[in-house]
C-alpha angles and dihedrals in degrees: 000000000000116000115252115262116255117261117242123189123201114197114196117192112195121223100214094134129266104359145070128272120150128173116196117192116191109200125190119164106316095335126098130190114194123205121184117197111195128320119209149114136203118281097242095051112130113250088359097162093049091048093050092048089055090049091050091049090053090050089050092053097044093048095043088238095305129107108184095189127018116191119195102188104192145334102278118124095227088061102043110022094101093066088066098033090053099026093134090058095045090042090057093054131084112246119190111187133004126205128193133164120270088251090074095054105117093210096048106110096200090052091049091052092047095051091045089057091046091051091052089048091052093050091048090050090053090048093051091050092048090052091049092052091048091051092050091049090055095046107032094168097061096091113054137147096046097317094110089059091049091049089054090050090052092050090049089051091052090048091052093050094047091047089074098052142079114321102328123103107159126202115251112290095009135100094175125121099301113148124177143116095040110198087215088065089054091051091046089054092048090053090062095056104069126097092204127054114283115254121216103200135204134163115279105233095187122114091243098049115151130201118248124259127189134204110253091027101081117171094030131103122190121207118201106218102171171084100030126212094228108106092204089059093044090057096043108110109136115113125244097169120042099032146334129296094253095068101062110151088347090271102101093092087062090048091053091052093049115105090195112094091190091058091049090052090048090052092053092047092050091052091048092051093048093047094051090055092047091051090054087068116133099238118197138187112201115202125199098212101206095056099021091232115154132209111203118208111173096161106206097335113159132195100297093050092049094047092054091062093073089069093059133090134168132206112220118200123203126213090255091059097257119129141189139186122251123199133184093260089060093048092049092049090056096045112127096170124039116187095207111239124242096001093295097303123166093253100037097083128047115223111202096027095032129028096019089061092055097091103145112135091229097052115147125181124209116197120194100205142127113206095194093054092045090053092048089054092046093248088139094168099050105132096032108229096216091051093048091051091050091049089053090052096047094044093037089235100319095128115138118195128192092223101045100024125208120010120259119254089252089061089058096056092113089065125085117249089255092051091047092052091048092051093048090049091050096052138064136163144197131180090271101043150005119221135200124192118209120195121206 
C-alpha cells in the first residue's frame, strides 16, 4: 500500500486594501480543496469594484473555477463587499458548501431579537448625531479654540465606525440618511451560491462536542470557536490587555474634549454597535491532523468572542477507537498561523489567554490591514503598536501585512539561518496578494 501524500496548505492573503479576503488551498497528491474566507474591502476605497473584480478573477483562476467551501464570517462590508462587487465572477464559479455564523440564520429567534436591538441602536445613534448637528447650527460660537475641528473629527470617527455596520454606509463627511451597499444583501447573495445546504454554525457546548470534518478534506479537523450565544459576551469589547478603556479606537481623547453630551453618547453607541457585529464573527481553528499544526482564523472576533472559547472542549476520536479531549489552550499552543483578528486592533487579540499561549516555534502572523486607510478614518491605533510588537516577538519577526507585505530580512534576525531560509522559501508576494505555504 502506497503511503498517503503529504498535505500542503497554501494561504493567500489578498491586498485589496482595508478588508479581509483569504484563499486556503489544501493540496494532497493531485487533489485540491479550496476554502475562501471572506472577500471585502472598505466602502470608501478608491476603485473598489474594479479591485474586487480583479481579486475574484484571481480566485477563479487559482481554484480552477471551484470553491469547495466559502466562509462568510459576519456582516461587515469590509469582509463581504466583494461578493456583490464581483458577483458575475462568483456567480460563474462552482461553490460547494457555504458556512455562516448562527447570527445570520433567518429563522433563529435570538438572532432576530439581537439584530432588532442593533437596528434600534443604529437609528438612535443617527438621531443623537442629528440633534448634535442641529444644536451646533443654532449656536455656532459654542466650539472655539480648536474644538470645532475636534468635534468634526469625532463625527468623522462615528461615521467611520457606523460605515461597517448594518445597512448604513455614509458618504464622506456625512452621517445623514444615506443607505446603500447593505452587507446583508451580500450575505443573501452568497447564500444562493452553494450546491449543498447552507450551514449556520455555532460552538457545540456539549461535553461530547466533536470537530467538523468534510469529504474531500481528509486529514483536517475544523473547530468552531465562536460566536457565542451569551449576549454579555457578544457585547464585551473593552480591553483589559493591551491598554486601558479610555483609548478605544484612539478617539476617546476627542470624546473627552467634546462639550456635546449627545455626541459622546452617539460615540459610545456606535462603538457598541460595531463591537456586537465583530463579536458575531465565525471564528475557526483548522487542525492538520498528521502534524497537529493549527491555523487560527478568528475573523474580527473581539474580547467577548475570545473569552467564550475557554468554555469549550472537544472529544476527538481516532480510527482505533481511542479518544482524547482538546481545549483551546491546546489549539493555541499548536497554532502555526494566526490570522490577526480585527485588523490588529487593541481589542481584537487577547493577551494572556490568547497570543501568549501561541508558543509554536513556527508561528507566523498575517495581518489584513492598511495603515494609510486607518489613518484617514482616524483609527490611529489600528494596528495597535503594542500588539504588533508582541506579534514580532512571538513570531520572531514573521509578521506578514497586507499593506507592507513580507517582513524585511532585518525583521527576521531572531531566526536561525535555516529558519530564515525556510520562511523565505515558503512565502511569495505580488501586488495583489501575499502567500504562505505550510507543510504538514
